C-alpha positions in Angstrom: 7.1 -15.7 16.3 4.9 -16.6 19.3 1.2 -16.5 18.6 0.5 -13.9 21.3 3.3 -11.7 20.0 1.8 -12.0 16.5 -1.5 -10.9 18.0 0.0 -7.9 19.6 2.0 -6.9 16.5 -1.1 -7.2 14.3 -3.1 -5.1 16.6 -0.5 -2.4 16.8 -0.2 -2.2 13.0 -4.0 -2.0 12.5 -4.2 0.8 15.1 -1.3 2.7 13.5 -2.8 2.3 10.0 -6.0 3.9 11.2 -4.5 6.7 13.4 -0.9 7.4 12.3 -0.2 7.8 16.0 2.3 5.7 17.9 0.5 2.9 19.8 0.9 2.6 23.5 0.5 -0.5 25.7 -2.3 1.3 27.7 -4.3 1.7 24.5 -4.0 -2.1 23.8 -4.9 -3.0 27.4 -8.0 -0.7 27.2 -9.2 -1.7 23.7 -8.3 -5.4 23.3 -9.2 -8.4 25.3 -5.9 -10.3 25.1 -6.4 -12.1 28.4 -2.9 -10.9 29.3 -1.7 -8.7 32.1 -0.6 -5.1 31.2 2.9 -6.1 32.3 3.0 -9.0 29.9 1.8 -6.8 27.0 4.5 -4.3 27.8 7.1 -7.1 27.9 6.0 -8.5 24.6 6.1 -5.0 23.0 9.7 -4.6 24.2 10.6 -7.9 22.7 9.1 -6.9 19.4 11.1 -3.7 19.6 14.3 -5.6 20.4 13.6 -8.0 17.4 13.2 -5.0 15.1 9.5 -5.2 14.4 8.7 -2.0 16.3 10.4 1.2 17.3 9.8 4.0 19.7 10.1 7.5 18.0 10.9 9.2 21.4 10.9 8.4 25.1 7.5 7.9 26.6 5.9 7.6 23.1 4.1 4.5 21.9 5.5 2.2 19.3 5.5 2.4 15.5 5.9 -0.6 13.1 9.2 -0.8 11.3 9.6 -1.9 7.7 10.3 -5.4 9.1 7.1 -5.2 11.1 5.0 -4.3 8.1 6.7 -7.0 6.0 5.9 -9.6 8.6 2.3 -8.3 8.6 2.0 -8.5 4.8 3.7 -11.9 4.5 2.2 -13.7 7.5 -0.6 -11.9 9.3 -2.6 -10.1 6.6 -6.0 -11.5 5.8 -7.5 -11.3 2.4 -10.1 -8.5 2.1 -12.6 -8.9 -0.7 -14.1 -5.9 -2.4 -17.8 -5.3 -1.8 -20.3 -6.0 -4.5 -20.8 -2.3 -4.9 -17.1 -1.7 -5.4 -16.8 -4.5 -7.9 -19.8 -3.1 -9.8 -18.3 0.4 -9.8 -15.1 -0.8 -11.4 -17.0 -2.8 -14.0 -19.2 0.1 -14.9 -16.3 2.6 -15.2 -14.4 0.2 -17.5 -17.4 -0.3 -19.7 -17.8 3.5 -20.0 -14.1 3.6 -20.9 -14.6 1.0 -23.7 -17.7 2.8 -25.0 -16.0 6.2 -25.1 -12.6 5.0 -26.3 -10.9 6.9 -23.4 -7.3 6.5 -22.5 -6.9 3.3 -20.4 -4.1 4.6 -18.2 -5.9 7.7 -17.2 -9.1 5.9 -16.2 -7.4 3.0 -14.3 -5.2 5.5 -12.4 -8.2 7.6 -11.4 -10.2 4.5 -10.3 -7.4 3.1 -8.2 -6.7 6.5 -6.6 -10.3 7.2 -5.7 -10.9 3.7 -4.3 -7.6 3.4 -2.4 -7.2 7.0 -1.2 -3.6 6.9 -2.3 -1.5 8.0 -5.3 -2.0 5.6 -8.3 -0.2 5.3 -11.5 -1.0 3.4 -14.6 0.9 2.7 -17.8 0.2 0.9 -21.0 3.6 -0.2 -22.1 3.0 -0.8 -25.8 1.6 2.6 -26.4 3.7 4.4 -23.7 0.5 5.8 -22.3 1.2 7.0 -18.7 -0.9 8.7 -16.1 -0.9 9.4 -12.4 -3.7 10.4 -10.1 -4.0 11.3 -6.4 -0.9 13.4 -5.7 -2.9 15.5 -3.3 -4.1 12.4 -1.5 -0.5 11.3 -0.9 0.7 14.8 0.2 -2.2 15.1 2.7 -1.0 12.2 4.7 0.4 13.2 8.1 3.7 11.3 7.4 4.5 13.8 4.7 3.6 17.1 6.4 7.1 18.4 6.9 9.1 20.2 4.2 11.8 17.6 3.9 9.2 14.9 3.3 7.3 17.0 0.8 10.6 17.6 -1.1 11.3 13.9 -1.3 7.8 13.0 -2.4 7.9 15.7 -5.1 11.1 14.1 -6.5 9.5 10.7 -6.4 6.5 12.0 -8.4 8.7 13.9 -10.9 10.6 10.7 -11.8 7.7 8.2 -11.6 7.5 7.5 -15.3 11.2 6.7 -15.5 11.0 4.5 -12.4 8.1 2.6 -13.7 9.8 2.1 -17.0 12.5 0.1 -15.3 10.0 -1.7 -13.1 8.0 -2.8 -16.1 11.0 -4.7 -17.4 11.6 -6.3 -14.0 8.0 -7.5 -13.7 7.6 -8.6 -17.3 7.9 -12.3 -16.5 6.0 -12.1 -13.2 2.2 -12.5 -12.9 1.8 -11.9 -9.2 1.1 -8.7 -7.3 4.3 -7.3 -5.7 4.3 -5.3 -2.4 7.4 -3.1 -1.7 7.7 -1.7 1.8 9.9 1.3 2.7 13.5 0.8 1.8 12.5 -2.2 -0.4 10.9 0.3 -2.8 12.6 0.4 -6.2 11.6 4.0 -6.7 14.4 6.4 -5.6 13.7 8.4 -2.4 10.5 6.5 -1.8 11.8 4.8 1.4 8.9 6.3 3.5 6.3 4.9 1.1 5.0 1.5 0.2 3.9 0.4 -3.2 1.5 -2.3 -4.4 2.2 -3.0 -8.1 1.4 -5.5 -10.8 1.6 -5.8 -14.5 -1.5 -6.8 -16.5 -2.2 -8.1 -20.0 -5.1 -6.9 -22.2 -7.1 -9.2 -24.4 -5.5 -7.7 -27.5 -2.0 -8.7 -26.2 -0.9 -5.2 -25.0 0.9 -5.1 -21.6 0.4 -2.6 -18.8 1.4 -1.9 -15.3 -0.3 -0.1 -12.5 0.6 0.7 -8.9 -0.8 2.2 -5.7 1.7 4.3 -3.7 1.1 5.5 -0.2 2.4 5.7 3.3 3.8 2.5 4.9 0.6 2.3 7.0 -1.5 1.9 3.8 -4.3 -0.6 3.8 -2.3 -3.4 2.2 -5.0 -6.0 2.0 -7.6 -3.7 0.4 -5.0 -2.3 -2.1 -3.9 -5.8 -3.1 -7.6 -6.7 -3.7 -8.2 -3.6 -5.8 -5.3 -4.3 -8.1 -6.2 -8.0 -8.3 -9.8 -7.4 -9.3 -8.8 -4.7 -11.8 -6.3 -7.1 -13.4 -9.0 -9.7 -13.9 -11.3 -7.1 -15.5 -8.6 -5.8 -17.8 -7.7 -9.3 -18.8 -11.1 -9.5 -20.6 -11.0 -5.9 -21.8 
C-alpha cells in the first residue's frame, strides 16, 4: 500500500475508534495536515474503499473501516503503546492484594482487564476450571450494539463464552503470543461484530490460564495488547 494511503487509512481508523461515526474526507482535510489536496484525499479514500479497506454505510456518509482495514492496521500500522507507570503499579498492587487474600485469580484478572480496557473481559484458570467474566454492561453500552438484533447476538455470545473459551484454550495451548481476532475471524460464534485480544498464560506453579478482552471492532487494539502482555508477565511470577 502507498505510504500516503496508509496515512489516510490510519487516520480514519483512529478517528472512528474515538467517535464511532463514519469519517468524511472533509473532516480529514480540516483536522490533518496531509499536504494533499481535498480531491486527492477523496480519490485515495475511494481507492481504499475499492480495495476493501473501507466501506460507506449509506450514500453521502463518511467511511468506516472494514475487517480488512482493521486487520491491516493491527498488522502493519499499529504502534506499540506502553502502559503508564501508574497503570503498571495499579496492576501490581491488585495482584499483590489477590495473593495476600487468596482470592480467585480469574475473578480479579477479569475485573482488572475490564476496568482498564473499558471492554468485556474474561479470564479462566484451565487447571481448576475457574472462569469469570466482567464488563458486560461496558460492552452493551457501545453504540454498535444499541439495536435489538445486536443485543440479542451479544447476549448469545456471553451465554456461551465459557464453552467457546474451552475450545480456544486447546487451540492456544502451544502458542505463547497474543492473538488478535477481528470481526469474522472471531472463533466465538455470533461475535462477528466484535474483536478479541486473547492470550494464554502460565503461572509459576505450572497452572495454565487464558484471558481475553472482547469489544467492538473499533477497540483500542494497541492498549489492549499492552494490558494483556503486562498482566501475562506479572502472572508468570505469581
